[in-house]
C-alpha positions as a Markdown table, in Angstrom:
| # | Residue | x | y | z |
|---|---|---|---|---|
| 1 | Met | 33.0 | -85.4 | 35.5 |
| 2 | Asn | 29.9 | -83.7 | 33.8 |
| 3 | Asn | 30.7 | -80.2 | 33.4 |
| 4 | Lys | 28.1 | -79.4 | 30.5 |
| 5 | His | 25.1 | -77.3 | 30.8 |
| 6 | Pro | 22.0 | -78.7 | 29.2 |
| 7 | Glu | 21.5 | -78.2 | 25.6 |
| 8 | Leu | 17.9 | -77.2 | 25.2 |
| 9 | Phe | 18.2 | -75.7 | 21.7 |
| 10 | His | 20.1 | -77.5 | 19.0 |
| 11 | Arg | 21.5 | -75.4 | 16.0 |
| 12 | His | 20.6 | -76.9 | 12.5 |
| 13 | Lys | 23.7 | -78.0 | 10.5 |
| 14 | Leu | 22.8 | -75.6 | 7.5 |
| 15 | Asn | 22.9 | -72.6 | 9.5 |
| 16 | Pro | 22.4 | -69.6 | 8.6 |
| 17 | Ile | 19.5 | -70.8 | 6.6 |
| 18 | Leu | 18.7 | -67.4 | 4.9 |
| 19 | Thr | 21.1 | -64.5 | 4.2 |
| 20 | Ala | 21.0 | -61.4 | 1.9 |
| 21 | Ala | 22.5 | -63.6 | -1.0 |
| 22 | Asn | 19.1 | -65.4 | -1.2 |
| 23 | Trp | 17.1 | -62.5 | -1.8 |
| 24 | Pro | 15.8 | -61.5 | -5.3 |
| 25 | Tyr | 16.6 | -57.8 | -4.8 |
| 26 | Pro | 19.4 | -56.1 | -3.5 |
| 27 | Val | 19.5 | -55.8 | 0.4 |
| 28 | Asn | 21.9 | -55.2 | 3.3 |
| 29 | Ser | 20.8 | -57.9 | 5.8 |
| 30 | Val | 18.1 | -60.2 | 6.5 |
| 31 | Phe | 17.2 | -61.2 | 10.2 |
| 32 | Asn | 14.8 | -61.3 | 13.1 |
| 33 | Pro | 12.0 | -63.1 | 11.3 |
| 34 | Gly | 8.4 | -63.7 | 12.6 |
| 35 | Ala | 7.1 | -67.2 | 11.9 |
| 36 | Thr | 3.8 | -69.2 | 11.4 |
| 37 | Leu | 2.6 | -72.4 | 9.6 |
| 38 | Leu | 0.2 | -72.0 | 6.8 |
| 39 | Pro | -3.0 | -74.4 | 6.5 |
| 40 | Asp | -1.1 | -76.4 | 4.0 |
| 41 | Gly | 1.8 | -76.9 | 6.4 |
| 42 | Thr | 4.2 | -74.4 | 4.7 |
| 43 | Thr | 6.6 | -72.6 | 7.0 |
| 44 | Leu | 6.2 | -68.7 | 6.3 |
| 45 | Leu | 9.0 | -66.5 | 7.8 |
| 46 | Leu | 8.1 | -62.6 | 7.7 |
| 47 | Cys | 11.8 | -61.4 | 7.6 |
| 48 | Arg | 13.2 | -58.2 | 8.7 |
| 49 | Val | 15.0 | -56.8 | 5.5 |
| 50 | Glu | 17.4 | -53.8 | 5.9 |
| 51 | Asp | 18.4 | -51.9 | 2.9 |
| 52 | Arg | 21.7 | -49.8 | 2.8 |
| 53 | Arg | 19.9 | -46.6 | 4.0 |
| 54 | Gly | 19.5 | -48.6 | 7.4 |
| 55 | His | 15.8 | -48.7 | 6.9 |
| 56 | Ser | 13.9 | -51.9 | 7.2 |
| 57 | His | 10.8 | -53.5 | 5.6 |
| 58 | Leu | 9.2 | -57.0 | 5.9 |
| 59 | Ser | 9.5 | -59.8 | 3.2 |
| 60 | Ala | 7.8 | -63.2 | 3.4 |
| 61 | Ala | 9.9 | -66.5 | 2.7 |
| 62 | Arg | 8.1 | -69.7 | 2.4 |
| 63 | Ser | 9.3 | -73.4 | 2.7 |
| 64 | Ala | 7.9 | -76.6 | 2.6 |
| 65 | Asn | 10.0 | -78.1 | 5.2 |
| 66 | Gly | 10.9 | -75.0 | 7.0 |
| 67 | Ile | 14.7 | -75.5 | 6.5 |
| 68 | Asp | 15.6 | -75.0 | 2.8 |
| 69 | Asp | 14.2 | -74.4 | -0.8 |
| 70 | Trp | 12.9 | -70.9 | 0.3 |
| 71 | Lys | 10.5 | -69.1 | -2.1 |
| 72 | Ile | 11.0 | -65.4 | -1.3 |
| 73 | Asp | 8.5 | -62.7 | -2.4 |
| 74 | Ser | 10.0 | -60.9 | -5.5 |
| 75 | Arg | 9.2 | -57.6 | -3.9 |
| 76 | Pro | 8.9 | -56.3 | -0.2 |
| 77 | Thr | 5.7 | -57.8 | 1.3 |
| 78 | Leu | 5.2 | -54.9 | 3.7 |
| 79 | Leu | 6.7 | -51.6 | 3.3 |
| 80 | Ala | 6.7 | -48.6 | 5.6 |
| 81 | Asp | 4.1 | -46.3 | 4.6 |
| 82 | Pro | 4.9 | -42.9 | 6.2 |
| 83 | Glu | 2.3 | -41.1 | 4.1 |
| 84 | His | -0.6 | -42.7 | 5.6 |
| 85 | Phe | 1.2 | -43.8 | 8.9 |
| 86 | Pro | 3.9 | -41.2 | 9.7 |
| 87 | Glu | 5.1 | -43.3 | 12.7 |
| 88 | Glu | 6.8 | -45.6 | 10.1 |
| 89 | Leu | 9.2 | -42.7 | 9.0 |
| 90 | Trp | 12.2 | -44.8 | 9.3 |
| 91 | Gly | 11.0 | -48.2 | 8.6 |
| 92 | Ile | 9.1 | -51.3 | 10.3 |
| 93 | Glu | 11.2 | -54.1 | 12.0 |
| 94 | Asp | 11.0 | -57.1 | 14.0 |
| 95 | Pro | 7.7 | -58.7 | 13.4 |
| 96 | Arg | 6.1 | -61.4 | 15.8 |
| 97 | Ile | 3.1 | -63.4 | 14.2 |
| 98 | Thr | 0.2 | -64.8 | 16.2 |
| 99 | Tyr | -2.7 | -66.8 | 14.5 |
| 100 | Val | -5.9 | -65.7 | 16.0 |
| 101 | Pro | -8.6 | -68.2 | 15.6 |
| 102 | Glu | -11.5 | -65.9 | 16.7 |
| 103 | Leu | -10.5 | -63.6 | 13.9 |
| 104 | Asn | -9.5 | -66.1 | 11.4 |
| 105 | Lys | -6.5 | -63.9 | 10.8 |
| 106 | Tyr | -2.8 | -63.8 | 11.7 |
| 107 | Ala | -1.8 | -60.7 | 13.9 |
| 108 | Ile | 1.4 | -59.1 | 13.2 |
| 109 | Val | 2.8 | -57.0 | 15.9 |
| 110 | Tyr | 6.0 | -55.0 | 14.5 |
| 111 | Thr | 8.2 | -52.2 | 15.5 |
| 112 | Ala | 7.5 | -48.8 | 13.9 |
| 113 | Tyr | 10.5 | -46.5 | 13.8 |
| 114 | Thr | 9.1 | -43.0 | 14.4 |
| 115 | Ser | 11.3 | -39.8 | 14.6 |
| 116 | Ser | 11.0 | -40.1 | 18.4 |
| 117 | Gly | 12.2 | -43.8 | 18.7 |
| 118 | Pro | 10.6 | -47.2 | 18.2 |
| 119 | Gly | 6.9 | -47.7 | 19.0 |
| 120 | Ile | 4.6 | -50.7 | 18.3 |
| 121 | Ala | 2.2 | -51.1 | 15.4 |
| 122 | Leu | -0.3 | -54.0 | 14.6 |
| 123 | Ala | -1.5 | -55.3 | 11.3 |
| 124 | Leu | -3.9 | -58.2 | 10.5 |
| 125 | Thr | -3.8 | -60.4 | 7.4 |
| 126 | Glu | -5.4 | -63.5 | 6.2 |
| 127 | Asp | -2.8 | -64.4 | 3.5 |
| 128 | Phe | 0.2 | -62.2 | 3.7 |
| 129 | His | -0.7 | -60.5 | 0.6 |
| 130 | Thr | -3.1 | -57.9 | 1.8 |
| 131 | Phe | -2.9 | -56.2 | 5.2 |
| 132 | Glu | -5.1 | -54.3 | 7.5 |
| 133 | Arg | -3.2 | -51.9 | 9.4 |
| 134 | Tyr | -4.1 | -50.8 | 12.6 |
| 135 | Gly | -1.1 | -48.1 | 12.9 |
| 136 | Met | 0.6 | -47.5 | 16.1 |
| 137 | Ile | -0.7 | -49.1 | 19.4 |
| 138 | Met | 2.0 | -48.3 | 21.9 |
| 139 | Pro | 4.0 | -45.0 | 21.7 |
| 140 | Pro | 7.7 | -44.7 | 21.7 |
| 141 | Glu | 9.9 | -45.8 | 23.4 |
| 142 | Asp | 8.5 | -49.5 | 23.2 |
| 143 | Lys | 9.1 | -52.5 | 21.2 |
| 144 | Asp | 9.5 | -56.4 | 21.5 |
| 145 | Ala | 5.8 | -56.9 | 21.6 |
| 146 | Ala | 3.3 | -59.7 | 20.6 |
| 147 | Leu | -0.3 | -60.6 | 20.9 |
| 148 | Phe | -1.6 | -63.6 | 22.7 |
| 149 | Pro | -3.7 | -65.8 | 20.6 |
| 150 | His | -7.1 | -65.5 | 22.3 |
| 151 | Arg | -8.7 | -63.2 | 24.8 |
| 152 | Ile | -8.3 | -63.7 | 28.5 |
| 153 | Gly | -10.9 | -62.6 | 30.8 |
| 154 | Gly | -12.7 | -61.1 | 27.7 |
| 155 | Tyr | -9.8 | -58.9 | 26.7 |
| 156 | Trp | -7.1 | -59.0 | 24.2 |
| 157 | Val | -3.4 | -59.2 | 25.7 |
| 158 | Leu | -0.2 | -57.7 | 24.5 |
| 159 | Val | 3.1 | -58.3 | 25.8 |
| 160 | His | 5.7 | -55.3 | 25.3 |
| 161 | Arg | 8.7 | -53.7 | 26.4 |
| 162 | Pro | 8.7 | -49.9 | 27.2 |
| 163 | Val | 11.9 | -48.1 | 28.1 |
| 164 | Ser | 12.0 | -45.9 | 31.2 |
| 165 | Tyr | 14.5 | -44.2 | 33.4 |
| 166 | His | 14.2 | -47.1 | 35.6 |
| 167 | Gly | 15.0 | -49.8 | 33.0 |
| 168 | Ala | 13.7 | -51.8 | 30.1 |
| 169 | His | 11.2 | -54.4 | 31.6 |
| 170 | Met | 8.4 | -56.6 | 30.1 |
| 171 | Trp | 4.9 | -55.3 | 30.7 |
| 172 | Met | 1.4 | -56.5 | 29.6 |
| 173 | Ser | -1.5 | -54.5 | 28.4 |
| 174 | Tyr | -5.2 | -55.4 | 27.9 |
| 175 | Ser | -7.6 | -54.0 | 25.3 |
| 176 | Pro | -11.4 | -54.7 | 24.4 |
| 177 | Asp | -10.8 | -54.0 | 20.5 |
| 178 | Leu | -7.0 | -54.2 | 19.6 |
| 179 | Arg | -7.0 | -50.4 | 19.5 |
| 180 | His | -7.4 | -49.0 | 23.1 |
| 181 | Trp | -4.9 | -50.5 | 25.6 |
| 182 | Gly | -4.9 | -50.2 | 29.5 |
| 183 | Ser | -4.8 | -52.0 | 32.6 |
| 184 | His | -1.0 | -52.0 | 32.3 |
| 185 | Lys | 0.9 | -54.6 | 34.4 |
| 186 | Leu | 4.5 | -55.4 | 35.0 |
| 187 | Met | 5.1 | -58.8 | 33.8 |
| 188 | Leu | 8.8 | -59.5 | 34.3 |
| 189 | Glu | 11.6 | -57.1 | 35.4 |
| 190 | Ala | 15.0 | -57.0 | 34.2 |
| 191 | Arg | 17.5 | -58.0 | 37.1 |
| 192 | Arg | 20.2 | -55.6 | 38.4 |
| 193 | Gly | 24.0 | -56.0 | 39.0 |
| 194 | Ala | 26.0 | -58.8 | 37.5 |
| 195 | Trp | 23.0 | -60.9 | 36.1 |
| 196 | Trp | 23.1 | -62.1 | 32.5 |
| 197 | Asp | 19.7 | -60.3 | 32.0 |
| 198 | Ala | 20.4 | -57.2 | 34.2 |
| 199 | Asn | 18.8 | -53.8 | 33.2 |
| 200 | Lys | 17.4 | -54.7 | 29.9 |
| 201 | Ile | 15.2 | -57.7 | 28.8 |
| 202 | Gly | 12.4 | -58.2 | 26.2 |
| 203 | Leu | 10.0 | -60.7 | 24.6 |
| 204 | Ser | 11.6 | -63.0 | 22.0 |
| 205 | Pro | 9.0 | -65.0 | 20.0 |
| 206 | Pro | 5.3 | -64.9 | 21.2 |
| 207 | Pro | 4.1 | -66.8 | 24.2 |
| 208 | Ile | 3.5 | -70.5 | 24.0 |
| 209 | Glu | 0.3 | -72.0 | 25.6 |
| 210 | Thr | 1.1 | -75.2 | 27.4 |
| 211 | Ala | -0.8 | -77.2 | 30.1 |
| 212 | Gln | 1.6 | -75.7 | 32.7 |
| 213 | Gly | 1.1 | -72.2 | 31.7 |
| 214 | Trp | 2.5 | -69.6 | 29.2 |
| 215 | Leu | 6.0 | -70.4 | 28.2 |
| 216 | Val | 8.0 | -67.4 | 27.4 |
| 217 | Ile | 11.5 | -67.1 | 25.7 |
| 218 | Tyr | 12.9 | -63.6 | 26.4 |
| 219 | His | 16.4 | -62.0 | 25.7 |
| 220 | Gly | 18.5 | -60.4 | 28.1 |
| 221 | Val | 21.1 | -57.8 | 27.1 |
| 222 | Arg | 24.3 | -57.6 | 29.2 |
| 223 | Gln | 26.5 | -54.7 | 28.6 |
| 224 | Thr | 30.2 | -55.7 | 28.5 |
| 225 | Ala | 33.6 | -53.9 | 27.9 |
| 226 | Ala | 33.2 | -55.5 | 24.4 |
| 227 | Gly | 29.7 | -54.2 | 23.9 |
| 228 | Ala | 26.2 | -55.8 | 24.3 |
| 229 | Leu | 25.7 | -59.4 | 24.5 |
| 230 | Tyr | 22.1 | -60.8 | 23.7 |
| 231 | Arg | 21.2 | -64.4 | 25.3 |
| 232 | Leu | 18.1 | -66.1 | 26.0 |
| 233 | Gly | 16.2 | -67.1 | 28.9 |
| 234 | Leu | 12.9 | -68.9 | 30.1 |
| 235 | Ala | 10.0 | -68.1 | 32.2 |
| 236 | Leu | 6.5 | -69.7 | 32.9 |
| 237 | Phe | 3.2 | -67.5 | 33.5 |
| 238 | Asp | -0.1 | -68.3 | 34.9 |
| 239 | Leu | -2.6 | -69.3 | 32.0 |
| 240 | Gln | -5.5 | -67.0 | 33.5 |
| 241 | Thr | -3.5 | -64.3 | 34.9 |
| 242 | Pro | -0.5 | -64.2 | 32.7 |
| 243 | Glu | 1.2 | -61.3 | 34.5 |
| 244 | His | 1.8 | -63.9 | 37.3 |
| 245 | Cys | 5.3 | -65.3 | 37.0 |
| 246 | Leu | 5.3 | -69.1 | 38.0 |
| 247 | Lys | 8.9 | -69.8 | 37.3 |
| 248 | Arg | 11.8 | -68.0 | 36.0 |
| 249 | Gly | 15.4 | -69.6 | 35.1 |
| 250 | Asn | 18.3 | -68.0 | 36.7 |
| 251 | Glu | 20.7 | -69.0 | 33.9 |
| 252 | Trp | 20.6 | -68.1 | 30.3 |
| 253 | Val | 19.9 | -71.2 | 27.9 |
| 254 | Phe | 21.1 | -69.9 | 24.6 |
| 255 | Gly | 23.7 | -67.5 | 23.4 |
| 256 | Pro | 26.0 | -66.4 | 20.7 |
| 257 | Glu | 28.5 | -69.3 | 20.3 |
| 258 | Glu | 29.0 | -69.9 | 16.4 |
| 259 | Arg | 31.0 | -67.4 | 14.1 |
| 260 | Tyr | 27.7 | -66.6 | 12.3 |
| 261 | Glu | 26.3 | -65.3 | 15.7 |
| 262 | Gln | 29.4 | -63.6 | 16.9 |
| 263 | Arg | 30.4 | -61.5 | 13.7 |
| 264 | Gly | 28.2 | -59.5 | 11.8 |
| 265 | Asp | 26.4 | -55.7 | 11.5 |
| 266 | Val | 25.8 | -56.2 | 15.4 |
| 267 | Ser | 28.0 | -58.8 | 16.8 |
| 268 | Asn | 27.0 | -61.2 | 19.5 |
| 269 | Val | 23.4 | -61.3 | 19.2 |
| 270 | Val | 21.0 | -64.3 | 18.8 |
| 271 | Phe | 17.5 | -62.8 | 18.5 |
| 272 | Pro | 14.3 | -65.1 | 17.8 |
| 273 | Cys | 11.0 | -63.5 | 16.7 |
| 274 | Gly | 9.2 | -66.6 | 15.7 |
| 275 | Tyr | 8.7 | -70.4 | 16.0 |
| 276 | Thr | 6.7 | -73.2 | 14.6 |
| 277 | Ile | 5.5 | -76.3 | 16.6 |
| 278 | Ala | 5.6 | -79.6 | 14.9 |
| 279 | Pro | 2.6 | -81.9 | 14.5 |
| 280 | Asn | 3.8 | -83.9 | 17.6 |
| 281 | Gly | 3.1 | -80.7 | 19.9 |
| 282 | Asp | 6.5 | -81.0 | 21.4 |
| 283 | Thr | 9.2 | -80.0 | 18.8 |
| 284 | Ile | 9.9 | -76.3 | 18.5 |
| 285 | His | 11.7 | -74.9 | 15.5 |
| 286 | Leu | 13.0 | -71.5 | 16.7 |
| 287 | Tyr | 13.9 | -69.0 | 13.9 |
| 288 | Tyr | 16.2 | -66.4 | 15.0 |
| 289 | Gly | 18.4 | -63.4 | 13.7 |
| 290 | Val | 22.2 | -63.7 | 14.1 |
| 291 | Ala | 24.3 | -60.6 | 14.5 |
| 292 | Asp | 21.8 | -58.7 | 12.9 |
| 293 | Thr | 22.8 | -60.0 | 9.6 |
| 294 | Asn | 21.5 | -63.5 | 8.8 |
| 295 | Ile | 18.7 | -65.9 | 9.8 |
| 296 | Ala | 19.2 | -69.2 | 11.6 |
| 297 | Leu | 17.4 | -72.3 | 13.1 |
| 298 | Ala | 17.5 | -74.2 | 16.4 |
| 299 | Thr | 15.3 | -77.0 | 17.4 |
| 300 | Gly | 14.1 | -78.0 | 20.9 |
| 301 | Ser | 11.6 | -80.0 | 22.9 |
| 302 | Ile | 8.9 | -77.9 | 24.9 |
| 303 | His | 8.5 | -81.0 | 27.3 |
| 304 | Ala | 12.2 | -80.8 | 27.9 |
| 305 | Ile | 12.1 | -76.9 | 28.5 |
| 306 | Leu | 9.4 | -77.3 | 30.9 |
| 307 | Glu | 11.1 | -79.9 | 32.6 |
| 308 | Trp | 14.2 | -77.7 | 33.0 |
| 309 | Leu | 12.1 | -74.8 | 34.2 |
| 310 | Asp | 10.4 | -77.1 | 36.8 |
| 311 | Arg | 13.7 | -77.7 | 38.3 |
| 312 | Gln | 14.5 | -73.9 | 38.8 |
| 313 | Pro | 14.2 | -72.3 | 42.4 |
| 314 | Pro | 10.9 | -70.3 | 43.0 |
| 315 | Ser | 10.7 | -66.9 | 41.0 |
| 316 | Asp | 11.2 | -63.6 | 42.6 |
| 317 | Arg | 7.7 | -62.6 | 44.2 |
| 318 | Arg | 8.5 | -58.9 | 44.6 |
| 319 | Gln | 5.7 | -56.5 | 44.4 |
| 320 | Arg | 4.4 | -55.9 | 40.8 |
| 321 | Gln | 3.2 | -52.4 | 39.8 |
| 322 | Thr | -0.3 | -51.8 | 38.0 |
| 323 | Val | -1.1 | -48.7 | 36.0 |
| 324 | Ser | -4.8 | -48.2 | 35.0 |
């Protein structure tokens, strides 16, 4: 009898790989890191670090193997700057990193916590030491955003998750200059009813470009009697018209199962904001926040993920809404 679900992501035996105890200065928790590979092969995690006020900043951790022996910046790497960017009044959170070859820079899209709720901000960097801040590019309430690595049809493309009366769905917006955004298109809707991803979804790490399409790992939030439950699902989007969903899995593929994922400041949360891809082009290292408290690592195969998606039934083709 085979009653096991396919295991697409495998947890590392050293999880959690980073905790507040590793930090060189006092913090409450470290979680939800963006991730990238530097030119020398070093893994860089840009971690969300929360202090005891409840405010967050970003701190870089570097490792030669992406697993252990982390070198953490002795001071915060990127602090909120409410004097010059008032939208960062209550901190900055949940960075997603995309390397953009056209600019020869890393684009960091992060949540700026305003007095009116979370919005989306952008900064560029070449070295994770100095940053060119663009400020807020999407107003509250909006978060879970990342930039595509290159223009599509001559425009930059942003995935984000605004919240409205009708729910929290994933949208795409286009820009000629990274500052002015429009041509907003609904990308993926949260389902309704008893689904694992009913009513509230959001992008997890940045989209992954494959020959078959843009592979997207997203999170779904199910409200239960015991509170919110964060799990991960998969979808595939067209390379040239990325708002067009080609495949969407019906089942979640990764959820809080280990104690370090089920117990913490916010229990029952797995929340990846970044990944790296091995030189073989297939192995994906997924870095994720656990219970809004620590950082963990899971590894998978892009080929196996795409095979799993290919076996899924056709995605919902319901009418999508476009706003100029």
